[in-house]
N, C-alpha and C positions, 0 to 999 in steps of 0.2 A: 328058778322066777332070779333071784338072789346074783345068782350066776351071770345070766346072761345082762340084766342093765350092768352090774361092773363092768363087763367086755364092751359094751355100747357105750361106756362111760370112758374107759380107760380107750380103745382106739379112736374116737376122735378128736385125739389131741394128736396129731405126726411129730414127727421130732424139729421139720424143720417148722419152726418157731414168725410168731407174726412177729414180734419183735424177743434180738435180744437183753436180756437187763441191766447184766453184768457179765465177764469173765475169769474166770475161776485160773490156772495156768492151763490147763486139757480140755476144760471142764466148763460152760455155755449156764446162769442160770434165764428160763424166759417163761416167756409167758403166750401163753393163748387164748381166746375164748372161748369155750366148747361149745357146741354145735346144741347138744340134743342138750344143757343144760343153763345157760346163759352166762354161764357164771362161768368166768376168770382162771384157769388153770393153770397153775403152774413147775415144772421138769426143770431138772434140772439133765446134762446129757454131754458122750462125748465120741466122734465117731474114728473107726479104725484109719491108721494111716492111709492107709487107698482113701479112704471115704464112702466106700461102702454099706459102712454097718456103721451102726448106731449100741450106745451101752448106757442106760437113764433110768433115774429116779423121777417119780411125775407123785403130784396129790392129788386126790379129786375129794373136791370142799366139801360134793355132795354125797358122794360115799363117806367120809370123815375117817380118807382112808390113804395108804399109800401104795402105789407098788414098782418094783423096779422092769422095766422094759430091755431083751434083746431084739434089733431089727437087724435082719436078714434075709436075701432076694430066696437061701436055701428052703426058706423058713413057708412060700411062698404056697410050697403045693399041699402045705399042711391043714385042715379042714378047720373052721372054726372050732372052737370050744375043744377040742380035744389036745387031750394032754401026754406030756411027751416034758423025759428028764434030757436035762442041761449035764454037762459034765464041766465044771470050776474051776478055776485053779490060781492062787494066786503064788506070781516069781518067789521062786525056792520054798513054797510052802506045799502041804500034802491038800493032795485035791480032794471036794466036794458032790456031791451033786443036787439037782435041784428040784424040785419038781412044779414046770410050766403049766402053763394052757394059751395055746394060740387062737389068736384073734380072724386066724384067715385074709391078715392083711399084709404078712410079712414078718409082723411082729408079734412075739413070746412074753407072756408078762408073766410075772411072781406075785403075786400078790397076799398083799399084811392080811388083808382079813381070809382068806380060802387057802395058803398057802404058806402058812403061818414058819412050824419050823423052816422050810426052804429060807422065805422072804428072813428071820433073824438068822441063820446061817448066810448069809450071803451078806447081810447089811454088817455084823458084828467083824467078818472076814475084809470089806473094802474100809471101812472108818480107820482112818488112821494110818493106812496103806496110800503107800506115795508112787509103788513103782505099778506094777502093770496087773491084770486079771484077764488071766485068755476063758472065753467058752468055746463045749464044742460040743455037735451032735452032729452023729456020725464020720462025716470024715472032713467035714468044717470044723476049719478052728476058727479063732476071734481073739485080737487078740486089742484088750482097753488101757489108755490110759490112766493112772490116776489121781496123779500128780494135780491135786487145788480141789478133786472128791469133797472130803470134807470139810473144807470151807465152806466151798460150794453147798455143803448137803446142810448145812450151819445157817445158811439163806435161807434157802428155800425154805426149812420149817420158821422161820419168821415171817416167812411171804406167806403159810399153807395158815398161818396163827397155829398150829400142832405138830407137832415132832411123831417120827415111827413110837409107834411102842408106846405114845404118852396113854398115861396111865389115870389120864384128866377125860382120854377121848366116851363119844358117847356112841356105844353103839348099837 
C-alpha cells in the first residue's frame, strides 16, 4: 500500500513545473502544487540536449522523502509499479546499476524510501560531480549535465526543510 501511495504522489509532479524559482547552470529549481496532497512539491531537474528526456530529484513533503526520476518516451511502455534496472555512469567513472520503479507515464523513479541502496549510490555519485551522467536501459542511452546539480540540491534541501538521508527524518 505504501508503494502505491508513494508512486501516486511522485507521479503527480511532472517535469514541467508551474514556477521555476531559480536556475543553477544546467539545473532548475521548481515548485508545483501536488493535486493529491495540495502541498507544494519542490524538485530540481535538467533536460537532455534535445529536450526529449529529463532527470531530476524531487522531495515529497507528505512522505518526508526524496526520489530521483528519469523521464523518457521509451519508459511509456513499462507498466506502473514494474521494477527495472537502469545502468548509469558518470563521465570517466565506473558504471553502476540502479533499481527503479515505473510510474507508467514514461517516468521511472529511484526512491529513497524503497530503493535506498540504489538511491544512495546515485546520490553519492552525482553530488559534487560537474561533468555528466548517462543512463541506459536496453538500447536507449541518455546523457544529462551535472553542472549546477550540487548547488541546486542544496537549495532544494532548504526549500523542502530536510535533506536526503537526513537522520532527523521521521519515517
